[in-house]
C-alpha positions as CSV (number, residue, x, y, z in Angstrom):
1,M,-0.1,0.1,0.0
2,E,1.5,3.6,-0.9
3,V,1.6,6.2,1.8
4,K,-0.4,9.1,0.8
5,T,1.3,12.3,2.7
6,E,0.2,14.6,0.1
7,E,-3.5,13.6,-0.5
8,R,-6.0,16.0,0.8
9,I,-8.5,14.7,3.3
10,K,-11.4,16.4,5.4
11,M,-10.9,16.9,8.9
12,L,-13.6,18.3,11.1
13,V,-12.9,19.7,14.5
14,R,-15.6,20.5,16.9
15,L,-15.1,23.1,19.9
16,D,-16.6,24.2,22.8
17,V,-15.8,27.9,22.8
18,T,-17.3,31.5,23.7
19,E,-18.3,34.0,20.9
20,S,-15.4,35.8,21.4
21,Q,-12.9,32.7,21.1
22,G,-14.7,31.7,18.1
23,L,-14.3,35.1,16.4
24,A,-10.6,34.9,17.2
25,L,-10.2,31.6,15.9
26,E,-12.1,32.2,12.7
27,A,-9.9,35.4,12.3
28,M,-6.9,33.1,12.6
29,F,-8.0,30.8,10.2
30,E,-9.0,33.4,8.0
31,Y,-5.2,34.5,7.9
32,W,-4.1,30.8,7.6
33,N,-6.2,30.8,4.1
34,Y,-4.8,34.2,3.1
35,L,-1.2,32.9,3.9
36,A,-2.0,29.6,1.9
37,G,-3.3,31.6,-0.9
38,I,-0.3,34.0,-1.6
39,G,2.3,31.0,-0.7
40,S,3.6,32.6,2.4
41,S,5.1,30.4,5.5
42,R,4.4,31.5,8.9
43,Q,4.3,30.5,12.4
44,I,1.2,31.3,14.0
45,S,0.2,31.8,17.5
46,F,-3.0,31.4,19.7
47,M,-3.5,32.0,23.4
48,V,-4.6,29.1,25.4
49,D,-6.1,30.9,28.6
50,G,-6.4,27.2,30.5
51,D,-6.6,28.8,33.8
52,G,-9.6,31.1,32.3
53,N,-12.4,30.1,30.4
54,F,-10.9,28.5,27.5
55,K,-11.9,24.9,27.8
56,P,-12.5,23.9,24.1
57,N,-13.0,20.1,24.5
58,C,-11.7,19.5,20.8
59,K,-13.1,16.5,19.0
60,M,-11.5,15.4,15.7
61,S,-13.1,13.5,13.1
62,Y,-11.8,12.4,9.4
63,D,-13.2,11.2,6.2
64,R,-10.9,8.4,6.3
65,T,-9.1,6.2,8.5
66,M,-5.9,8.0,9.8
67,P,-2.3,6.7,11.5
68,K,-2.6,6.4,15.1
69,L,-1.3,9.5,16.7
70,T,1.5,8.0,18.8
71,D,3.9,9.7,21.1
72,K,6.6,9.8,18.5
73,I,4.1,11.6,16.1
74,R,3.4,14.2,19.3
75,E,7.1,14.3,19.7
76,L,7.8,15.4,16.2
77,A,4.9,17.6,15.8
78,V,6.7,20.1,18.5
79,V,9.4,22.0,16.3
80,E,10.1,24.3,19.2
81,E,9.4,24.9,22.8
82,K,10.5,27.6,24.9
83,N,9.2,29.2,28.3
84,R,6.3,26.8,28.1
85,A,5.1,27.9,24.6
86,R,5.3,25.4,21.8
87,K,5.4,25.8,18.1
88,Y,3.8,22.9,15.9
89,D,4.8,21.8,12.4
90,F,3.4,19.1,10.3
91,N,6.6,18.8,8.1
92,P,8.4,16.4,10.3
93,I,5.3,13.9,10.6
94,A,5.1,14.0,6.8
95,W,8.7,12.7,6.3
96,Y,8.3,10.3,9.2
97,L,5.1,8.8,7.6
98,R,7.3,8.8,4.3
99,D,10.2,7.4,5.2
100,N,8.7,4.9,7.7
101,K,6.2,3.8,5.2
102,V,3.3,4.3,7.8
103,L,0.3,3.1,6.3
104,T,-3.5,4.1,7.0
């Protein structure tokens, strides 16, 4: 079976958020789309106020079977951690899936 690291899939993310949190996330996603549209790469940040009222209870679903989110993949996703702030990227995961022929 071929590893399909470039195939587009549908991912549905459900969040429990307040109106202000939803609008902030929508603005961020709008910016993601803008950057993708102009072919620009950037690290984007979102404040998670865990001791406040940000309790999103994130649930994900996909339109096909996905590889298991292992500890190794979680580790690869974090490309920088400084002062308890983390930066995530998908590229190390894409290379790992391809090089290790991780099948779905």
